[in-house]
C-alpha positions, 0 to 999 in steps of 0.5 A: 289511162289516169283513170285506169286505177280509179275502180280498185280493179287491183289492190294497193299491194299488187299496184305497189308491186307494178310500181316496182317493178316497172322501176326495177325493169330493164330500161331495155325491157320498160316498154314491153313491162309498161304495155303488159300492165296497161294490158292487165289494168284495162282487160280487168276493168 
């Protein structure tokens, strides 16, 4: 999982947006949001 972003499949701005979205999300929804982002990243490879 640590190497998912190495190939720059998403721009730096998109990665920052993912990070901010996760940080600002409702704690009850954080797990779902993280799984969604991981799925997006792995599908983009």
